[in-house]
Structure formats: structure tokens, C-alpha cells
C-alpha positions as CSV (number, residue, x, y, z in Angstrom):
1,M,104.7,93.4,107.5
2,R,103.7,94.1,103.7
3,I,101.2,96.5,102.5
4,I,100.1,97.3,99.0
5,T,98.0,100.2,97.9
6,F,96.4,100.3,94.5
7,N,93.8,102.5,92.5
8,A,92.0,99.7,90.5
9,N,89.9,102.1,88.4
10,G,87.5,99.4,88.5
11,L,88.1,96.5,90.9
12,R,86.4,93.9,88.4
13,S,88.3,95.2,85.6
14,A,91.6,94.8,87.4
15,A,90.7,91.5,88.3
16,S,90.1,90.3,84.8
17,K,93.6,91.6,83.9
18,G,95.1,89.2,86.5
19,F,95.5,91.6,89.4
20,F,94.7,89.1,92.1
21,D,96.8,86.5,90.7
22,W,99.7,89.0,91.0
23,F,98.6,90.1,94.5
24,V,98.7,86.6,95.7
25,R,102.3,86.1,94.7
26,Q,103.2,89.3,96.7
27,R,102.4,87.5,100.0
28,A,101.3,90.8,101.2
29,D,99.6,91.1,104.7
30,L,97.2,94.0,103.7
31,L,95.8,95.5,100.5
32,C,94.2,98.8,100.3
33,V,92.1,99.5,97.1
34,Q,90.7,102.6,95.8
35,E,88.1,103.3,93.0
36,T,86.4,99.9,93.4
37,K,83.7,101.2,91.2
38,A,81.0,98.8,92.4
39,Q,78.8,97.9,95.1
40,E,79.7,95.2,97.7
41,H,77.1,92.7,96.6
42,Q,78.7,93.0,93.0
43,L,82.2,91.9,94.5
44,G,81.5,88.6,96.0
45,E,82.7,86.3,93.1
46,A,85.8,83.8,93.9
47,A,88.0,85.8,91.6
48,L,87.7,89.1,93.8
49,R,88.2,87.0,97.0
50,P,91.6,85.5,97.0
51,D,92.1,82.5,99.6
52,G,93.5,83.5,102.8
53,Y,92.1,86.8,102.8
54,R,89.0,88.6,103.9
55,A,87.7,91.9,102.7
56,W,85.7,95.2,103.8
57,F,84.3,97.5,101.7
58,R,82.9,101.0,101.8
59,D,80.8,102.0,98.7
60,A,79.6,105.1,97.4
61,T,75.9,105.6,98.1
62,T,75.9,109.0,96.1
63,R,76.1,107.3,92.7
64,K,76.7,103.5,91.8
65,G,79.8,102.5,90.1
66,Y,81.5,105.5,91.4
67,S,84.6,105.8,93.7
68,G,84.6,103.1,96.7
69,V,87.4,101.8,98.8
70,A,88.4,98.2,100.3
71,I,90.8,96.7,102.6
72,Y,91.9,93.0,102.3
73,S,93.5,91.4,105.3
74,R,95.1,88.1,106.2
75,H,94.0,88.7,109.9
76,E,90.8,89.7,111.3
77,P,90.9,93.4,112.5
78,D,89.7,94.5,115.9
79,A,87.4,97.1,114.3
80,V,86.7,98.5,110.8
81,L,85.5,102.2,110.6
82,T,84.0,103.7,107.5
83,E,82.8,107.2,108.4
84,L,84.8,110.3,109.3
85,G,81.9,112.4,110.1
86,W,81.1,114.5,107.1
87,A,78.4,112.9,104.7
88,D,79.6,114.8,101.6
89,F,83.1,112.9,102.0
90,D,81.8,109.5,103.7
91,E,78.9,108.9,101.1
92,E,81.3,109.0,98.2
93,G,82.9,106.1,99.7
94,R,86.4,107.5,100.2
95,Y,87.6,106.1,103.6
96,I,87.9,102.8,105.3
97,E,90.1,102.1,108.5
98,A,91.0,98.7,109.9
99,R,92.3,98.6,113.4
100,F,94.8,95.8,114.6
101,G,95.8,96.6,118.2
102,K,97.8,99.8,118.1
103,L,98.0,99.9,114.2
104,S,95.6,101.7,112.0
105,V,95.6,100.9,108.2
106,V,93.3,103.3,106.3
107,S,92.6,103.2,102.3
108,M,91.6,106.6,101.5
109,Y,90.8,108.0,98.1
110,F,91.0,111.7,97.8
111,P,89.0,113.6,95.5
112,S,90.3,114.8,92.1
113,G,89.5,118.4,90.7
114,S,90.3,117.6,87.2
115,S,86.7,117.4,86.1
116,G,85.9,121.1,86.6
117,E,85.8,124.1,89.0
118,E,82.9,122.6,91.2
119,R,85.0,119.3,92.1
120,Q,88.1,121.6,92.7
121,R,86.2,123.5,95.2
122,F,85.0,120.3,96.9
123,K,88.8,119.2,96.9
124,F,89.7,122.3,98.7
125,R,86.9,122.0,101.2
126,C,88.1,118.5,101.9
127,M,91.5,119.6,102.5
128,D,90.5,122.1,105.1
129,W,88.2,119.7,106.8
130,I,90.4,116.7,107.0
131,A,93.7,118.3,108.1
132,P,92.7,118.6,111.8
133,I,91.5,114.9,111.6
134,F,95.1,114.1,110.5
135,D,96.4,116.0,113.4
136,Q,94.1,114.1,115.8
137,W,95.4,110.9,114.5
138,L,98.9,112.0,115.1
139,A,97.9,112.8,118.8
140,S,96.1,109.6,119.2
141,G,99.3,107.5,120.0
142,R,98.2,105.2,117.3
143,D,100.4,104.0,114.4
144,Y,98.8,105.2,111.4
145,V,99.3,103.9,107.7
146,I,97.2,106.1,105.4
147,C,97.2,104.3,101.8
148,G,95.7,105.8,98.8
149,D,95.3,108.0,95.8
150,W,95.7,111.5,97.0
151,N,95.5,113.2,93.6
152,I,98.3,115.4,94.5
153,V,102.1,115.6,93.6
154,R,104.5,116.9,96.1
155,S,107.4,118.4,93.8
156,R,108.9,118.2,90.4
157,L,110.4,114.9,91.3
158,D,106.8,113.3,91.3
159,I,105.8,114.5,87.8
160,R,107.3,114.4,84.3
161,N,105.9,117.6,82.9
162,W,106.3,119.9,86.0
163,A,106.0,123.4,84.1
164,S,103.2,122.7,82.1
165,N,101.0,121.3,84.8
166,Q,101.2,124.3,87.3
167,K,97.8,125.2,86.5
168,N,96.2,121.7,86.5
169,S,94.5,119.9,89.5
170,G,97.1,117.6,91.4
171,C,99.8,120.0,90.7
172,L,98.5,123.3,91.9
173,P,100.8,125.4,94.1
174,E,98.2,125.4,97.0
175,E,97.6,121.6,96.9
176,R,101.1,120.8,97.0
177,A,101.9,123.3,99.8
178,W,98.9,121.6,101.7
179,L,100.3,118.2,101.3
180,N,103.9,119.2,102.0
181,R,102.8,120.9,105.3
182,L,101.3,117.6,106.7
183,I,104.7,116.1,106.0
184,E,107.2,118.7,106.6
185,E,105.5,120.5,109.4
186,R,103.1,118.2,111.0
187,G,105.5,115.3,110.8
188,W,103.7,112.7,108.6
189,V,106.1,110.6,106.5
190,D,106.0,109.9,102.8
191,T,107.4,106.4,102.7
192,Y,108.5,106.5,99.3
193,R,110.3,109.7,99.6
194,E,111.9,108.4,102.7
195,L,113.3,105.4,101.2
196,R,114.0,106.9,97.8
197,P,114.9,110.5,98.4
198,D,116.0,111.2,94.9
199,G,113.6,108.8,93.2
200,E,111.5,109.7,90.2
201,D,109.1,107.0,89.7
202,Y,105.4,107.4,88.9
203,T,102.1,105.6,90.0
204,W,99.7,107.2,87.5
205,W,99.8,107.9,83.8
206,S,97.1,109.4,81.7
207,Q,95.2,107.3,79.2
208,R,95.8,109.7,76.4
209,G,98.6,110.4,74.2
210,A,100.8,107.2,74.9
211,A,101.6,108.6,78.4
212,R,102.5,105.2,80.0
213,A,104.6,104.2,77.1
214,R,106.5,107.4,77.4
215,N,106.4,107.4,81.1
216,V,104.8,110.7,81.2
217,G,103.6,110.1,84.9
218,W,102.5,111.5,88.2
219,R,103.2,110.0,91.7
220,I,99.9,110.6,93.5
221,D,99.5,107.1,95.3
222,Y,101.1,107.1,98.6
223,Q,101.6,105.2,101.9
224,I,101.8,108.1,104.4
225,V,102.6,107.0,107.9
226,S,103.0,108.5,111.5
227,P,106.5,109.4,112.5
228,S,106.4,106.4,115.0
229,L,106.8,104.2,111.8
230,R,109.6,106.2,110.2
231,D,112.4,103.7,111.5
232,R,110.4,100.8,110.7
233,L,110.5,101.3,107.0
234,V,112.5,98.5,105.2
235,D,111.8,98.8,101.5
236,C,109.3,100.0,99.0
237,A,108.5,99.3,95.2
238,I,106.2,100.6,92.5
239,H,105.2,97.9,90.0
240,P,104.0,99.8,86.6
241,A,104.0,96.2,85.0
242,P,101.8,94.2,84.4
243,K,99.3,96.9,83.7
244,F,96.1,96.4,85.8
245,S,95.0,99.9,85.8
246,D,95.8,103.6,84.9
247,H,97.6,103.2,88.4
248,A,100.4,101.2,89.5
249,P,100.5,99.3,92.9
250,Y,102.7,100.5,95.5
251,V,104.2,98.0,97.9
252,V,105.8,98.8,101.4
253,D,107.6,96.5,103.7
254,Y,107.6,97.5,107.4
255,R,109.4,96.1,110.4
256,Y,106.5,96.1,112.8
257,E,106.1,94.2,116.1
258,G,102.5,93.3,116.9
259,S,101.6,93.7,113.3
260,P,98.8,91.5,111.9
261,A,101.1,89.3,110.0
């Protein structure tokens, strides 16, 4: 089973740069998209609906052309969920989950706090609110793959300029401690770090200062999975080229019985 997660920073923009041509060549079973930046009725054209896949969307209702998540799948899920129960989060179009038997695949776009103190406070509220939900998912007995842009790095391996970003959103000590607790104490598995213990690859680059050309990046896009999937990880790859967005697609291969593949 192959799953791709990708922050498109505008799905129509990424498509115009050849993203779906690239995606079809990957022969993935599922694609999780963040930042569609569109309403579903704007995403119906053939270029955005590759043959062999169906798509489900959760748009932002608070502001058009903002946020938005999607899941593309070769196979029909048993159920698609789009709400976690807190309107402030749900209505920004930040969560969609597809269920296939015992397997849940989630596309999630976690808030950024980089635009100012108000959004950073919202990010902290989201962290406090969603942690018990993650605990419930772990206790459910389901296999979870949480794909998405978490807007947080874990360690100095995940960011080129570690020292100079300690006071910047996404690298704040309390953000990193929260994410690392989910993994190191609660038991969630960071697929990239599991497969690449010493890897220093990035998934996002600022669009200022030739950051991408100089590889001054951050690893903030993850596939984080329940511990039941740890032994089913086969391989992973981050694809910084071709450039479809300020983020790179992240691909993980799983050995999964009963998968939608």
C-alpha cells in the first residue's frame, strides 16, 4: 500500500505545474492533500480528477480559498468523516478521514502560528484539544495513518537553521515537546524518522531568500501512524523535485493486509 501526503498550497496551482501527471506515475493507493485553497465545486475539472481515483473534500467554511483538505483513493471507503467536534477547527477545513475496514487514513492540516500571536494562541488551543482525540484513536484498536502538514519540527535534524528559529512558530520548544510526547510517550510512530533515523531531509522551504535552492528547509509534513503499523513500514521518500508547491510530497510504502489496494 502506497500513501502520499502533500500540502499543495493551492490544488489548482499545483495541478497547473504537473502535479497530477506526477501523481499518477507514482501508482499510489491514496493521496492526502492539505491546503486545497478552493471550494469543492471549483475542483471538478478533469485535470484535478485523475482516472482511477475518487476524491473527497472538506472545505473551509470560514473563509473561501483558505485551507481545505482532501483524500483521493483508488477504492471506495466504508465511511468518510469530516468533523472532530470543535467548530473552530472543523470549519477551517482541517480534517478528513477515510475508513477502510480497520484502517483509517486521515488528511490533516494543523494550524500555523507564524502570522501572529492570535494564531499562535489558536495553535496552542488546538494542541491541547486534539491530544485526547489522538489518545482515543490509539485506544480504538483501529490502524491510523495521520497524513499532513503539522507545522512543527521535532528536532535539529528536521530544520536547517535550528538555533535561529527557537523563537519562531513551528520550532518553539513547547510545540516540539508536545509533538515528541505524542511519539515518544504516547506511542505514535513518525514514519520518516523510523525509516531514516539519521535523515536530514526537508518537506517545506520558505519562498523567500532562495531557501529552496540553498536547501534551507523544515520537515513539517508527516505520516504519523499507530504503533500497530510500525512493523509494516517498508520505505519512504520525500520528493522536492519537480516543484509543485512550497512543500514536497512525502511517500510511504506499507505492507498491509486488508489494505484498500
